[in-house]
MMTF fields as JSON, N, C-alpha, C and O atoms, coordinates in Angstrom:
{
  "mmtfVersion": "1.0.0",
  "mmtfProducer": "UNKNOWN",
  "numBonds": 515,
  "numAtoms": 516,
  "numGroups": 129,
  "numChains": 1,
  "numModels": 1,
  "chainsPerModel": [1],
  "groupsPerChain": [129],
  "chainIdList": ["A"],
  "bondAtomList": [4, 2, 8, 6, 12, 10, 16, 14, 20, 18, 24, 22, 28, 26, 32, 30, 36, 34, 40, 38, 44, 42, 48, 46, 52, 50, 56, 54, 60, 58, 64, 62, 68, 66, 72, 70, 76, 74, 80, 78, 84, 82, 88, 86, 92, 90, 96, 94, 100, 98, 104, 102, 108, 106, 112, 110, 116, 114, 120, 118, 124, 122, 128, 126, 132, 130, 136, 134, 140, 138, 144, 142, 148, 146, 152, 150, 156, 154, 160, 158, 164, 162, 168, 166, 172, 170, 176, 174, 180, 178, 184, 182, 188, 186, 192, 190, 196, 194, 200, 198, 204, 202, 208, 206, 212, 210, 216, 214, 220, 218, 224, 222, 228, 226, 232, 230, 236, 234, 240, 238, 244, 242, 248, 246, 252, 250, 256, 254, 260, 258, 264, 262, 268, 266, 272, 270, 276, 274, 280, 278, 284, 282, 288, 286, 292, 290, 296, 294, 300, 298, 304, 302, 308, 306, 312, 310, 316, 314, 320, 318, 324, 322, 328, 326, 332, 330, 336, 334, 340, 338, 344, 342, 348, 346, 352, 350, 356, 354, 360, 358, 364, 362, 368, 366, 372, 370, 376, 374, 380, 378, 384, 382, 388, 386, 392, 390, 396, 394, 400, 398, 404, 402, 408, 406, 412, 410, 416, 414, 420, 418, 424, 422, 428, 426, 432, 430, 436, 434, 440, 438, 444, 442, 448, 446, 452, 450, 456, 454, 460, 458, 464, 462, 468, 466, 472, 470, 476, 474, 480, 478, 484, 482, 488, 486, 492, 490, 496, 494, 500, 498, 504, 502, 508, 506, 512, 510],
  "bondOrderList": [1, 1, 1, 1, 1, 1, 1, 1, 1, 1, 1, 1, 1, 1, 1, 1, 1, 1, 1, 1, 1, 1, 1, 1, 1, 1, 1, 1, 1, 1, 1, 1, 1, 1, 1, 1, 1, 1, 1, 1, 1, 1, 1, 1, 1, 1, 1, 1, 1, 1, 1, 1, 1, 1, 1, 1, 1, 1, 1, 1, 1, 1, 1, 1, 1, 1, 1, 1, 1, 1, 1, 1, 1, 1, 1, 1, 1, 1, 1, 1, 1, 1, 1, 1, 1, 1, 1, 1, 1, 1, 1, 1, 1, 1, 1, 1, 1, 1, 1, 1, 1, 1, 1, 1, 1, 1, 1, 1, 1, 1, 1, 1, 1, 1, 1, 1, 1, 1, 1, 1, 1, 1, 1, 1, 1, 1, 1, 1],
  "groupList": [{"groupName": "MET", "atomNameList": ["N", "CA", "C", "O"], "elementList": ["N", "C", "C", "O"], "formalChargeList": [0, 0, 0, 0], "bondAtomList": [1, 0, 2, 1, 3, 2], "bondOrderList": [1, 1, 2], "singleLetterCode": "M", "chemCompType": "L-PEPTIDE LINKING"}, {"groupName": "ILE", "atomNameList": ["N", "CA", "C", "O"], "elementList": ["N", "C", "C", "O"], "formalChargeList": [0, 0, 0, 0], "bondAtomList": [1, 0, 2, 1, 3, 2], "bondOrderList": [1, 1, 2], "singleLetterCode": "I", "chemCompType": "L-PEPTIDE LINKING"}, {"groupName": "THR", "atomNameList": ["N", "CA", "C", "O"], "elementList": ["N", "C", "C", "O"], "formalChargeList": [0, 0, 0, 0], "bondAtomList": [1, 0, 2, 1, 3, 2], "bondOrderList": [1, 1, 2], "singleLetterCode": "T", "chemCompType": "L-PEPTIDE LINKING"}, {"groupName": "VAL", "atomNameList": ["N", "CA", "C", "O"], "elementList": ["N", "C", "C", "O"], "formalChargeList": [0, 0, 0, 0], "bondAtomList": [1, 0, 2, 1, 3, 2], "bondOrderList": [1, 1, 2], "singleLetterCode": "V", "chemCompType": "L-PEPTIDE LINKING"}, {"groupName": "LEU", "atomNameList": ["N", "CA", "C", "O"], "elementList": ["N", "C", "C", "O"], "formalChargeList": [0, 0, 0, 0], "bondAtomList": [1, 0, 2, 1, 3, 2], "bondOrderList": [1, 1, 2], "singleLetterCode": "L", "chemCompType": "L-PEPTIDE LINKING"}, {"groupName": "GLN", "atomNameList": ["N", "CA", "C", "O"], "elementList": ["N", "C", "C", "O"], "formalChargeList": [0, 0, 0, 0], "bondAtomList": [1, 0, 2, 1, 3, 2], "bondOrderList": [1, 1, 2], "singleLetterCode": "Q", "chemCompType": "L-PEPTIDE LINKING"}, {"groupName": "PHE", "atomNameList": ["N", "CA", "C", "O"], "elementList": ["N", "C", "C", "O"], "formalChargeList": [0, 0, 0, 0], "bondAtomList": [1, 0, 2, 1, 3, 2], "bondOrderList": [1, 1, 2], "singleLetterCode": "F", "chemCompType": "L-PEPTIDE LINKING"}, {"groupName": "GLU", "atomNameList": ["N", "CA", "C", "O"], "elementList": ["N", "C", "C", "O"], "formalChargeList": [0, 0, 0, 0], "bondAtomList": [1, 0, 2, 1, 3, 2], "bondOrderList": [1, 1, 2], "singleLetterCode": "E", "chemCompType": "L-PEPTIDE LINKING"}, {"groupName": "ASN", "atomNameList": ["N", "CA", "C", "O"], "elementList": ["N", "C", "C", "O"], "formalChargeList": [0, 0, 0, 0], "bondAtomList": [1, 0, 2, 1, 3, 2], "bondOrderList": [1, 1, 2], "singleLetterCode": "N", "chemCompType": "L-PEPTIDE LINKING"}, {"groupName": "PRO", "atomNameList": ["N", "CA", "C", "O"], "elementList": ["N", "C", "C", "O"], "formalChargeList": [0, 0, 0, 0], "bondAtomList": [1, 0, 2, 1, 3, 2], "bondOrderList": [1, 1, 2], "singleLetterCode": "P", "chemCompType": "L-PEPTIDE LINKING"}, {"groupName": "ASP", "atomNameList": ["N", "CA", "C", "O"], "elementList": ["N", "C", "C", "O"], "formalChargeList": [0, 0, 0, 0], "bondAtomList": [1, 0, 2, 1, 3, 2], "bondOrderList": [1, 1, 2], "singleLetterCode": "D", "chemCompType": "L-PEPTIDE LINKING"}, {"groupName": "ARG", "atomNameList": ["N", "CA", "C", "O"], "elementList": ["N", "C", "C", "O"], "formalChargeList": [0, 0, 0, 0], "bondAtomList": [1, 0, 2, 1, 3, 2], "bondOrderList": [1, 1, 2], "singleLetterCode": "R", "chemCompType": "L-PEPTIDE LINKING"}, {"groupName": "ALA", "atomNameList": ["N", "CA", "C", "O"], "elementList": ["N", "C", "C", "O"], "formalChargeList": [0, 0, 0, 0], "bondAtomList": [1, 0, 2, 1, 3, 2], "bondOrderList": [1, 1, 2], "singleLetterCode": "A", "chemCompType": "L-PEPTIDE LINKING"}, {"groupName": "TRP", "atomNameList": ["N", "CA", "C", "O"], "elementList": ["N", "C", "C", "O"], "formalChargeList": [0, 0, 0, 0], "bondAtomList": [1, 0, 2, 1, 3, 2], "bondOrderList": [1, 1, 2], "singleLetterCode": "W", "chemCompType": "L-PEPTIDE LINKING"}, {"groupName": "LYS", "atomNameList": ["N", "CA", "C", "O"], "elementList": ["N", "C", "C", "O"], "formalChargeList": [0, 0, 0, 0], "bondAtomList": [1, 0, 2, 1, 3, 2], "bondOrderList": [1, 1, 2], "singleLetterCode": "K", "chemCompType": "L-PEPTIDE LINKING"}, {"groupName": "TYR", "atomNameList": ["N", "CA", "C", "O"], "elementList": ["N", "C", "C", "O"], "formalChargeList": [0, 0, 0, 0], "bondAtomList": [1, 0, 2, 1, 3, 2], "bondOrderList": [1, 1, 2], "singleLetterCode": "Y", "chemCompType": "L-PEPTIDE LINKING"}, {"groupName": "CYS", "atomNameList": ["N", "CA", "C", "O"], "elementList": ["N", "C", "C", "O"], "formalChargeList": [0, 0, 0, 0], "bondAtomList": [1, 0, 2, 1, 3, 2], "bondOrderList": [1, 1, 2], "singleLetterCode": "C", "chemCompType": "L-PEPTIDE LINKING"}, {"groupName": "GLY", "atomNameList": ["N", "CA", "C", "O"], "elementList": ["N", "C", "C", "O"], "formalChargeList": [0, 0, 0, 0], "bondAtomList": [1, 0, 2, 1, 3, 2], "bondOrderList": [1, 1, 2], "singleLetterCode": "G", "chemCompType": "PEPTIDE LINKING"}, {"groupName": "HIS", "atomNameList": ["N", "CA", "C", "O"], "elementList": ["N", "C", "C", "O"], "formalChargeList": [0, 0, 0, 0], "bondAtomList": [1, 0, 2, 1, 3, 2], "bondOrderList": [1, 1, 2], "singleLetterCode": "H", "chemCompType": "L-PEPTIDE LINKING"}, {"groupName": "SER", "atomNameList": ["N", "CA", "C", "O"], "elementList": ["N", "C", "C", "O"], "formalChargeList": [0, 0, 0, 0], "bondAtomList": [1, 0, 2, 1, 3, 2], "bondOrderList": [1, 1, 2], "singleLetterCode": "S", "chemCompType": "L-PEPTIDE LINKING"}],
  "groupTypeList": [0, 1, 2, 3, 4, 5, 6, 1, 7, 8, 4, 9, 10, 11, 12, 12, 12, 7, 12, 1, 11, 7, 11, 1, 10, 13, 14, 15, 4, 4, 16, 4, 7, 4, 10, 10, 9, 17, 6, 10, 18, 19, 3, 4, 16, 7, 6, 11, 2, 11, 4, 4, 7, 17, 17, 12, 7, 11, 1, 4, 6, 10, 11, 1, 4, 12, 4, 4, 11, 10, 14, 14, 4, 3, 14, 9, 11, 2, 12, 5, 11, 2, 10, 19, 2, 18, 3, 4, 12, 12, 3, 11, 10, 4, 8, 11, 3, 7, 11, 3, 17, 7, 2, 4, 18, 7, 12, 4, 8, 3, 4, 12, 1, 12, 12, 9, 7, 13, 2, 3, 3, 8, 1, 9, 14, 7, 13, 12, 10],
  "groupIdList": [1, 2, 3, 4, 5, 6, 7, 8, 9, 10, 11, 12, 13, 14, 15, 16, 17, 18, 19, 20, 21, 22, 23, 24, 25, 26, 27, 28, 29, 30, 31, 32, 33, 34, 35, 36, 37, 38, 39, 40, 41, 42, 43, 44, 45, 46, 47, 48, 49, 50, 51, 52, 53, 54, 55, 56, 57, 58, 59, 60, 61, 62, 63, 64, 65, 66, 67, 68, 69, 70, 71, 72, 73, 74, 75, 76, 77, 78, 79, 80, 81, 82, 83, 84, 85, 86, 87, 88, 89, 90, 91, 92, 93, 94, 95, 96, 97, 98, 99, 100, 101, 102, 103, 104, 105, 106, 107, 108, 109, 110, 111, 112, 113, 114, 115, 116, 117, 118, 119, 120, 121, 122, 123, 124, 125, 126, 127, 128, 129],
  "secStructList": [7, 2, 2, 2, 2, 2, 2, 2, 6, 6, 7, 7, 2, 2, 2, 2, 2, 2, 2, 2, 2, 2, 7, 2, 2, 2, 2, 2, 2, 6, 6, 7, 7, 6, 6, 7, 7, 7, 7, 7, 6, 2, 2, 2, 2, 2, 2, 2, 2, 2, 2, 2, 2, 6, 6, 2, 2, 2, 2, 2, 2, 2, 2, 2, 2, 2, 2, 2, 2, 2, 2, 6, 1, 1, 7, 6, 6, 1, 7, 7, 7, 7, 7, 7, 2, 2, 2, 2, 2, 2, 2, 2, 2, 2, 2, 2, 2, 2, 2, 2, 2, 2, 2, 2, 2, 2, 2, 2, 2, 2, 2, 2, 2, 2, 7, 2, 2, 2, 2, 2, 2, 2, 1, 7, 4, 4, 4, 4, 7],
  "xCoordList": [-3.373, -2.487, -3.183, -3.14, -4.026, -5.024, -5.858, -5.966, -6.634, -7.52, -6.855, -7.264, -5.794, -4.971, -4.685, -4.863, -4.279, -4.186, -5.239, -5.195, -6.223, -7.482, -7.87, -8.136, -7.944, -7.92, -7.152, -7.755, -6.02, -5.189, -5.514, -5.416, -5.907, -6.143, -7.594, -8.041, -8.324, -9.882, -10.371, -10.877, -10.134, -10.556, -11.77, -11.869, -12.601, -13.658, -13.193, -12.383, -13.805, -13.306, -12.909, -11.865, -13.916, -13.294, -11.821, -10.933, -11.792, -10.466, -9.333, -8.182, -9.535, -8.397, -8.03, -6.927, -8.967, -8.758, -8.032, -6.971, -8.532, -7.769, -6.306, -5.436, -6.112, -4.431, -3.783, -2.777, -4.102, -3.596, -3.149, -1.981, -3.921, -3.277, -2.509, -1.791, -2.562, -1.895, -0.967, 0.032, -0.943, 0.031, 1.525, 1.596, 2.449, 3.567, 3.956, 4.569, 3.49, 3.925, 3.05, 3.472, 1.914, 0.911, 1.533, 1.85, 1.857, 2.482, 3.576, 3.464, 4.691, 5.612, 5.285, 6.026, 4.402, 4.147, 3.569, 3.906, 2.728, 2.166, 2.844, 2.129, 4.036, 5.231, 4.553, 4.567, 3.971, 3.269, 4.14, 4.845, 4.133, 4.84, 4.277, 3.06, 5.232, 4.673, 3.422, 2.545, 3.35, 2.251, 1.297, 0.425, 1.099, 0.14, -1.26, -1.511, -2.078, -3.338, -4.404, -5.391, -3.912, -4.96, -6.199, -6.123, -7.409, -8.461, -9.693, -9.485, -10.911, -12.233, -12.446, -11.868, -13.346, -13.397, -14.196, -14.03, -14.997, -15.913, -15.176, -15.639, -14.101, -13.265, -12.854, -12.504, -12.749, -12.411, -13.754, -13.708, -14.777, -16.089, -16.376, -17.005, -16.005, -16.232, -15.153, -15.549, -13.797, -12.76, -13.334, -13.285, -13.844, -14.264, -15.773, -16.262, -16.421, -17.423, -16.898, -17.595, -16.142, -15.433, -14.846, -14.865, -14.205, -13.372, -14.489, -14.248, -15.501, -16.617, -17.442, -17.929, -17.6, -18.364, -17.446, -17.846, -16.258, -15.133, -14.802, -14.098, -15.291, -14.879, -13.37, -12.771, -12.744, -11.592, -10.829, -9.629, -11.852, -11.663, -11.314, -10.608, -12.024, -11.747, -10.751, -10.306, -10.105, -9.116, -7.772, -7.011, -7.757, -6.815, -6.739, -5.687, -8.033, -7.913, -7.528, -6.846, -7.74, -7.412, -5.886, -5.321, -5.255, -3.818, -3.145, -2.227, -3.685, -3.174, -3.01, -1.945, -4.131, -4.549, -3.474, -2.919, -3.288, -2.214, -1.013, -0.51, -0.507, 0.812, 0.82, 1.881, -0.014, 0.103, 0.169, 0.974, -0.715, -0.498, 0.909, 1.47, 1.424, 2.674, 3.717, 4.372, 3.857, 4.475, 4.212, 5.017, 3.143, 2.602, 2.486, 2.955, 1.699, 1.158, -0.411, -0.999, -0.885, -2.426, -2.357, -1.675, -3.019, -3.216, -4.35, -5.498, -3.811, -4.879, -6.345, -6.462, -7.417, -8.68, -9.117, -9.897, -8.705, -9.156, -10.029, -9.986, -10.772, -11.167, -10.165, -9.528, -10.237, -9.382, -10.375, -11.16, -10.141, -10.792, -10.172, -9.802, -10.026, -9.261, -10.41, -11.454, -9.849, -10.661, -9.405, -8.476, -9.362, -8.137, -8.235, -7.343, -9.701, -9.836, -8.633, -8.173, -8.19, -7.079, -5.824, -5.072, -5.592, -4.462, -4.256, -3.229, -5.551, -5.373, -5.358, -4.767, -5.849, -5.518, -4.334, -4.086, -3.144, -1.976, -1.371, -0.545, -1.744, -0.643, -0.896, -0.047, -2.21, -2.561, -1.298, -0.438, -1.591, -0.635, 0.743, 1.412, 1.205, 2.565, 3.044, 4.216, 2.305, 2.403, 2.443, 3.103, 1.578, 1.552, 2.866, 3.373, 3.407, 4.627, 5.895, 6.845, 5.86, 6.837, 6.74, 7.696, 5.662, 5.662, 6.059, 6.825, 5.59, 6.198, 7.708, 8.328, 8.272, 9.658, 10.19, 10.918, 9.903, 10.284, 10.212, 11.089, 9.242, 9.048, 10.019, 10.774, 10.074, 11.296, 12.439, 12.999, 13.002, 14.217, 14.295, 15.326, 13.467, 13.664, 13.689, 14.349, 13.293, 12.719, 14.612, 15.184, 15.043, 16.289, 17.39, 18.354, 17.182, 18.158, 18.05, 19.166, 17.05, 16.689, 17.444, 18.219, 17.248, 17.717, 19.222, 19.943, 19.732, 20.957, 21.63, 22.555, 21.229, 21.893, 21.598, 22.506, 20.078, 19.962, 20.476, 20.629, 20.749, 21.056, 21.771, 21.301, 22.908, 23.747, 24.211, 24.467, 24.253, 24.555, 23.349, 23.57, 22.202, 21.051, 20.817, 20.237, 21.275, 20.85, 22.29, 22.184, 23.244, 24.102, 23.673, 23.783, 23.162, 22.721, 21.549, 21.471, 20.53, 19.012, 18.793, 17.722, 19.476, 19.2, 20.05, 21.246, 19.76, 20.236, 20.995, 20.567, 22.406, 23.221, 22.807, 23.222, 21.924, 21.608, 20.702, 20.788, 19.804, 19.133, 19.798, 19.186, 21.107, 21.792, 21.785, 22.061, 21.458, 21.357, 19.951, 19.525],
  "yCoordList": [0.437, -0.259, -0.942, -0.787, -1.933, -3.039, -2.229, -2.438, -1.047, -0.257, 0.261, 0.101, 0.879, 1.793, 0.687, 1.06, -0.549, -1.777, -2.067, -2.205, -2.183, -2.415, -1.694, -2.216, -0.184, 0.86, 0.637, 0.435, 0.631, 0.943, -0.44, -0.293, -1.75, -2.686, -2.874, -3.966, -1.988, -2.195, -3.854, -4.633, -4.098, -5.199, -5.14, -4.171, -6.089, -6.011, -6.841, -7.745, -6.488, -6.959, -8.625, -9.051, -9.449, -10.98, -11.066, -11.893, -10.358, -10.589, -9.848, -10.13, -8.937, -8.411, -8.999, -8.851, -9.698, -10.8, -11.828, -12.221, -12.376, -13.617, -13.13, -13.959, -11.729, -11.403, -11.528, -12.236, -10.974, -11.033, -12.267, -12.364, -13.585, -14.909, -15.478, -16.438, -14.999, -15.686, -15.052, -15.705, -13.795, -12.866, -12.252, -11.34, -13.0, -12.702, -10.93, -10.445, -10.21, -9.125, -8.052, -6.937, -8.572, -8.13, -8.211, -7.318, -9.682, -10.078, -9.017, -8.16, -8.946, -8.02, -6.706, -6.174, -6.018, -4.636, -4.5, -3.527, -5.346, -5.24, -6.052, -6.411, -6.4, -6.813, -8.122, -8.407, -8.815, -10.203, -11.475, -11.553, -12.453, -13.69, -14.121, -13.966, -15.042, -15.758, -16.906, -17.179, -17.429, -18.182, -17.728, -18.533, -16.343, -15.692, -15.939, -15.681, -16.613, -17.005, -15.973, -16.259, -14.676, -13.36, -13.334, -13.702, -12.887, -12.559, -12.713, -12.682, -12.869, -12.809, -11.472, -10.46, -11.411, -10.244, -9.245, -8.026, -9.891, -8.872, -7.907, -6.769, -8.182, -7.159, -6.058, -5.12, -5.774, -4.511, -3.618, -2.409, -4.216, -3.232, -2.956, -1.948, -3.683, -3.222, -1.935, -0.898, -2.188, -1.443, 0.123, 1.115, 0.074, 1.349, 1.815, 2.882, 0.97, 1.488, 1.957, 2.806, 1.704, 2.479, 3.603, 4.442, 3.777, 4.792, 6.18, 7.372, 5.693, 6.658, 7.135, 8.265, 6.182, 6.608, 7.539, 8.533, 7.036, 7.941, 9.535, 10.442, 9.587, 10.651, 10.821, 11.894, 9.303, 9.497, 9.805, 10.056, 9.724, 10.044, 11.665, 12.031, 12.607, 13.909, 14.438, 15.496, 13.582, 13.766, 14.027, 14.995, 12.674, 12.156, 13.338, 13.95, 13.702, 14.617, 15.809, 16.421, 16.514, 17.623, 17.83, 18.914, 16.615, 16.225, 16.617, 17.431, 15.965, 16.037, 17.298, 17.736, 18.055, 19.334, 20.334, 21.216, 20.102, 20.749, 20.742, 21.719, 19.384, 19.297, 19.862, 20.303, 19.866, 20.595, 22.258, 23.005, 22.644, 23.986, 24.371, 25.413, 23.487, 23.724, 23.952, 24.994, 22.987, 22.864, 24.224, 24.689, 24.646, 25.913, 25.354, 25.798, 24.2, 23.351, 23.916, 24.139, 24.073, 24.545, 26.196, 26.424, 26.841, 27.911, 27.959, 27.59, 28.57, 28.759, 29.39, 30.074, 29.037, 29.739, 29.965, 30.901, 29.163, 29.642, 28.317, 27.322, 28.394, 27.328, 26.547, 27.083, 25.318, 24.617, 23.629, 22.818, 23.905, 22.959, 22.043, 22.729, 21.281, 20.036, 18.997, 18.587, 18.72, 17.333, 16.569, 16.683, 15.753, 14.995, 13.469, 12.645, 13.158, 11.822, 11.035, 9.938, 12.011, 11.515, 11.397, 10.431, 12.457, 12.426, 11.049, 10.383, 10.631, 9.337, 8.298, 7.302, 8.225, 7.199, 6.823, 5.621, 8.02, 7.953, 7.533, 6.62, 8.196, 7.7, 6.338, 5.457, 6.184, 4.453, 3.597, 2.966, 3.9, 3.08, 3.099, 2.076, 4.366, 4.256, 3.838, 3.519, 3.841, 3.289, 1.897, 1.378, 1.113, -0.436, -0.756, -1.861, 0.062, -0.314, -0.271, -1.014, 0.723, 0.914, -0.258, -0.994, -0.334, -1.509, -2.681, -3.439, -2.966, -4.236, -4.068, -4.773, -3.016, -3.039, -3.158, -4.119, -2.324, -2.3, -3.691, -3.976, -4.374, -5.621, -6.554, -7.078, -6.808, -7.662, -7.37, -8.351, -6.119, -5.494, -5.938, -6.54, -5.765, -6.265, -7.601, -7.988, -8.432, -9.877, -10.675, -11.647, -9.666, -10.126, -10.052, -10.818, -8.963, -8.211, -9.39, -9.606, -10.291, -10.895, -12.026, -12.555, -12.553, -13.664, -13.46, -14.259, -12.516, -12.209, -12.653, -13.465, -12.194, -12.401, -13.949, -14.699, -14.343, -15.632, -16.857, -17.939, -16.645, -17.665, -17.208, -17.345, -16.639, -16.069, -16.864, -16.37, -18.263, -19.125, -19.618, -20.209, -19.482, -19.536, -18.488, -18.507, -17.394, -16.023, -15.889, -15.229, -16.369, -16.586, -17.386, -16.997, -18.557, -19.57, -19.149, -19.363, -18.496, -18.611, -16.939, -16.675, -16.18, -14.566, -14.318, -14.287, -14.123, -13.226, -12.098, -11.231, -12.243, -11.134, -9.587, -8.536, -9.787, -8.227, -7.754, -6.532, -8.336, -7.902, -6.918, -5.912, -7.186, -6.222, -4.962, -4.171, -4.435, -2.924, -2.401, -1.259],
  "zCoordList": [6.577, 5.377, 4.496, 3.275, 5.271, 4.387, 3.583, 2.374, 4.345, 3.486, 2.121, 0.971, 2.548, 1.496, 0.224, -0.935, 0.495, -0.248, -0.932, -2.155, -0.294, -1.018, -2.082, -3.164, -1.807, -2.435, -3.56, -4.614, -3.553, -4.615, -5.815, -7.033, -5.124, -6.038, -6.049, -6.4, -5.724, -6.228, -5.822, -6.63, -4.646, -4.248, -3.205, -2.452, -3.176, -2.017, -1.06, -1.261, 0.231, 1.488, 1.5, 1.995, 0.878, 0.979, -0.085, 0.121, -0.881, -1.987, -1.248, -1.58, -0.288, 0.535, 1.699, 2.225, 2.143, 3.413, 2.729, 3.214, 1.516, 0.955, 0.378, 0.109, 0.214, -0.339, 0.874, 0.823, 2.129, 3.495, 3.587, 3.964, 3.279, 3.534, 2.604, 2.887, 1.487, 0.186, -0.249, -0.549, -0.417, -1.179, -0.317, 0.506, -0.783, -0.248, -0.136, 0.815, -1.224, -1.385, -0.299, 0.007, 0.14, 1.393, 2.333, 3.119, 2.354, 4.114, 4.149, 5.026, 3.262, 3.307, 3.566, 4.393, 3.114, 3.342, 4.637, 5.312, 5.102, 6.31, 7.335, 8.271, 7.347, 8.309, 9.02, 10.218, 7.964, 8.585, 8.402, 7.396, 9.296, 8.847, 8.087, 7.984, 7.035, 5.835, 6.43, 5.611, 7.524, 7.9, 8.438, 8.765, 8.724, 9.364, 8.386, 7.209, 9.568, 9.053, 8.375, 7.697, 8.76, 8.183, 9.05, 10.223, 8.493, 9.506, 8.53, 7.318, 9.001, 8.728, 7.89, 8.284, 6.613, 5.747, 6.694, 6.713, 7.393, 8.047, 8.733, 8.814, 9.239, 10.393, 9.58, 10.296, 8.168, 7.47, 7.506, 7.735, 7.297, 7.471, 8.913, 9.236, 9.65, 11.041, 11.442, 11.973, 11.106, 11.019, 10.567, 11.294, 9.285, 8.781, 9.342, 8.973, 10.211, 10.778, 12.051, 12.606, 12.47, 13.844, 13.729, 14.63, 12.522, 12.006, 11.596, 11.788, 11.104, 10.787, 11.967, 11.992, 13.019, 14.188, 15.191, 15.798, 15.216, 16.049, 14.968, 15.413, 13.903, 13.169, 12.89, 12.808, 12.728, 12.58, 11.11, 10.999, 9.95, 8.947, 8.6, 7.66, 9.652, 9.72, 10.137, 9.692, 11.323, 11.818, 10.984, 10.97, 10.221, 9.094, 8.24, 8.053, 7.644, 6.668, 7.153, 6.332, 8.409, 8.944, 9.16, 9.015, 9.538, 9.592, 8.396, 8.3, 7.513, 5.829, 5.52, 5.086, 5.73, 5.36, 5.97, 5.316, 7.145, 7.977, 7.233, 6.678, 7.258, 6.469, 5.0, 4.558, 4.429, 2.998, 3.309, 2.752, 4.191, 4.44, 4.965, 4.626, 5.79, 6.26, 5.068, 5.032, 4.122, 3.011, 2.084, 1.277, 2.336, 1.244, -0.161, -1.208, 0.079, -1.142, -1.253, -2.311, -0.055, -0.281, 0.706, 1.705, 0.209, 1.016, 1.997, 1.75, 3.418, 4.178, 3.668, 2.652, 4.549, 4.331, 3.063, 2.893, 1.945, 0.357, 0.014, 0.737, -1.079, -1.556, -2.711, -3.618, -2.415, -3.502, -4.34, -3.848, -5.796, -6.561, -7.613, -8.565, -7.718, -8.535, -9.228, -8.72, -10.565, -11.236, -11.063, -11.863, -9.981, -10.174, -10.619, -10.416, -11.39, -11.736, -12.437, -12.12, -13.622, -14.268, -13.53, -13.656, -12.707, -11.677, -11.11, -11.24, -10.346, -9.357, -10.229, -9.811, -11.363, -12.347, -12.684, -12.779, -12.988, -13.406, -12.257, -12.277, -11.09, -9.737, -9.675, -9.535, -9.795, -9.217, -9.773, -9.16, -11.753, -12.237, -11.87, -11.724, -11.708, -11.433, -10.119, -9.917, -9.395, -8.116, -7.914, -7.013, -8.939, -9.141, -9.853, -9.662, -10.595, -11.09, -10.382, -10.628, -9.405, -8.635, -7.497, -7.251, -6.928, -5.953, -6.558, -5.963, -7.8, -8.234, -7.963, -7.167, -8.738, -8.954, -7.435, -7.184, -6.495, -5.153, -4.238, -3.422, -4.449, -4.102, -4.54, -3.721, -5.713, -6.658, -5.921, -5.43, -5.684, -5.495, -4.039, -3.74, -3.16, -1.759, -1.756, -0.792, -2.364, -2.272, -2.672, -2.179, -3.763, -4.425, -3.506, -3.517, -2.596, -1.548, -0.557, -0.086, -0.034, 1.099, 0.711, 1.507, -0.739, -1.128, -1.222, -0.625, -1.88, -1.899, -0.465, -0.49, 0.607, 1.917, 2.451, 2.809, 2.45, 2.656, 1.908, 2.474, 0.557, -0.374, -1.355, -2.484, -1.219, -2.019, -3.348, -4.446, -2.952, -4.121, -4.854, -5.911, -4.495, -5.544, -6.226, -7.311, -5.619, -6.648, -7.691, -8.725, -7.439, -8.62, -9.761, -10.923, -9.397, -10.243, -10.99, -12.2, -10.261, -10.661, -11.141, -11.688, -11.004, -11.259, -12.399, -12.106, -13.676, -14.85, -14.301, -13.54, -14.877, -14.678, -15.077, -14.589, -16.047, -16.434, -15.388, -15.266, -14.534, -13.634, -12.702, -12.345, -12.269, -11.549, -11.85, -10.948, -13.238, -13.813, -13.0, -13.177]
}
């Protein structure tokens, strides 16, 4: 998941490791405690090396491809070509907006349970919509 977040936000290893230590949204997505100390950035490089050495990237790709075939989104034993650059860019932008909204939504839900009196005073009523 860290590698996915790192890719989405186009972060180098050091910045991703820092995000794990400092950003509440990353801690939430990774199911970490707020005081989690994180880890050294070199762990990410070591992780990717182990994935490549074990051929795990191919296993993951084959599994995703099988799921796409099962859902008839790609045809078996045919060549597929696409120029997905613009699609990836659009999806990345949309995902960022959606993640911000979902993170805010979840944080407000937690606040409403943990401190309902605070939410009544500090959150504008129009945000309920």
